[in-house]
N, C-alpha and C positions, 0 to 999 in steps of 0.2 A: 466229874470233866477233868482233861488234862491241860494245864494255865500256863500260860506264860506272864506274868508280872515286869512292866518294866518301868515304873517310880522309884523315882533314889530312893538312897536310905536318906535315915528308918524306916521310910514310909515303906519300902517296901517289903521289909523284913516282917510287920506292925501285918500289912492289909494281904501276905502269904497267910501268917497261924490262923488269921479270923477265914481264910479261904482251906485249910486245912482244920478247921476245926469244919466244915461242912462239908470235909468229905471228896474234898477234890486233892488231884495232885498237881503239885505246883512249882515252877522253877524260876527262880528269881533268874532279870538281867535287866540290875537300874542303869536305864541309859543313859542318865544325866548325878552327874557328882556337886552338888550343892557347896562351893568355896565363897568363906568374904570377900568386897572388895576392901584392901587396903586403907588405912590412912581419909576414911571419908573425913569431913568437915561439916562440922550439923549448920555452924552459922549459930549468930546469935539470939534468933529467936526477934519477939516472942511470934508462938503460935498457938492458934485460937485451939488445934484439934490436932491429934494424932490422928494421919491414914495404917491403914496393915491387913496388904493381902494375901501376909501369911505367916505361918509360922520362920516362915525363915530372917525373915523383917524381927520375930520379935529374938532368935535367935541375937540377929546381932545386935539389940538393946544390947543383950546381957553380956555380950562378946566384949564391948567399947563402952560398957560401963556409964548407960546412959539414963539409968530408970531413973535416977535423984533428977535431971537434967526434966524430965521427959512423963514421970509417973502420975504426978499431976495431972493432966490433960485428960478429957476426954479421948480415949480411944475406939475410934470405929474400927471394928473385927470384922474382915468379910467373912469371916462364917464361925461353926461353936468351935473346934477347935483352934482359929486363931484366939480369939478370943480366951478361952483358956489357959494357952501360954501367955495370950498378958498379964491376966489374972496371972501367975503363976513367977513370971518377972516382977511382981508388983505395982500394974493399976489396977486402977481403983474403978475409977467412970470407965465404963466398956459399952460399949452400944455395940450393938451382931446385926451385922444382915443377916440375908439369906442365901449366901454360898457362893455369890457370881458381882463382881464388878459393876454389876444394873445396878442389883438392891444396893450394894456396899451407898453408888450417886443418891440412891432415893431416899438412904436411911439417914448420907451427910447435909440435903438438901432441909430435908422434913427438920431435923432437926434444930440450925444453923443457919435459918435463915424461913421456915416456918410460921402462916400466920401470921402475926405484927410481927415480927424478926426482921430487924432489918441487918445484912449481910453486914459478917464483920471486916470490922478493916487488917484485920490479922491474919495472916492466909496458914493454912494448913502447913501441917507437916505430913507428909508420903514417903514413906519410906522403903523403897522399892526396889523388885530386880532388875534386871538390867534386859530382862525378856520380859515384855508381862500383857497381859487380852487387853489394853486401857491404859489410857492417859488420865489421866484424872483431871491434869490444871487446865486437859481440853473439855472434858465429861462434865466439869466445876465450872468453864467460865460464863456458860449462860442463867447461870444463878448468879453472880457475881462476887463468886470464891474466888478469892485466890489460893494458890497452890504452892508449892515450894517442894521438890523434888527431890532425895538422895538417894543413888544407887547406892544400895548395903550387901546387893548379895551375886550371886552370877551361877545359872548354872550350865558348867564342861561339859563338853556328852562324850562318852563314850565310843571309841574307833571302833570294836569292834561285840560283836556278842559274846559271854561268858562262852563255856565250853561248853557245856550243857544242854544249853537254848540252843548254840547252831547246830547240833547233834540232833536235838529233838527235832527241829523243824524243818531238818535235813532230809530228817525219816519222816518227818509225818506223823506227827504224834505228841503236837502240841494245838488243842479244841479251841482255844479261843487264846486269845493274845489279849490283857487289860490295857488301856491307855488311860493319862490321867490330864496330859496334856499335850500342844501343838510340838510344842519343841520335843517332848519325847518321844511324839510320834514321826519326828522328825529326824532323830535322832535314828529312832527303832530302823526306819527305813536308808536310813547313811550306811549302819552298821551289814546290815544284811547286804546289801550292793557290794562292801569290801571284802564279804565273808561269801560274795559269787553262789547266797542259796536262789539267785531267782525269782522263778514265782512259788515256791514255798515260802517266802518272806508277807504274803499275799494272799495262799491256801487257806489259813485258819479260820474261825470269825473272829472281826475284830470287835471287841466293845469297851467305846469309847464317852466321857465323862461327861461332852454339848459335844457339836455339830464344828462349830474350830476347833476343837481336836480330829478330829473325823477328814479334816479336808485333804491334809496329806496325803492319807491313806487315801480317800477317793481318788482322789488324779494320778497315786502309785497305780489304779486297776483293780482294789479287792472288792469283789465282791458281796462276800460276805461280810455288810458294816453294819451294827445294831449302836442305839445313839439311846443313851439317858435320859429318863424322860425330868428328872431334874440331877442338878451341877454335885451329886453328891456322892460317898464311897454304897449308900443301901441302894439307891437306884440303880448304880449299875452292876449290882451285882444279885438285882431284879433280874438283867439281861441273860442272867443264864442260867 
């Protein structure tokens, strides 16, 4: 298949390589650029644990030299890749969820309040992106867990498509577009509008990591949308 990958670097290159190994022709069009938020102050703590919903949050730990202060805490990672990044950054006690925010909430709840446990008085430190699928402070409040959120990175939208992607879409040479986040889907549609692609943007099949990711594409009128059974890359690849 002729595929367009919209996720940011460096994930875009890794995904493109994996798809090429499977025999697909791939054009990379990173629609987001991940940028650190400067001068973040964590505060004095103490915290009962750290919550990590992205490898970008782990990169912020490394870039800001926070590992010494945080690595001794339990680290709740949203999925395997974030857990691997946390391990490389020096975290030792890593608790891994199943790849999405709901499973992370369940894992934190079970570990910190389950069975005979009393909810801790100290909060969970959530190292977050500016745009995120859910706010842990709201999701964990019903079980008595406090959360301190620090925004440590943001995703900046690309204003236009790369030339190769624009030309391929305009010529009808893309069979499917892979979307990994709602914000990247929004950025893709905005860039297509800026490039006056019209229906050419929504004509290919659109493969989405979750129903939330698919939302903007449904609103835009895309007719052929497929949603992965699980919010991970293997499940997305199963749609090909």
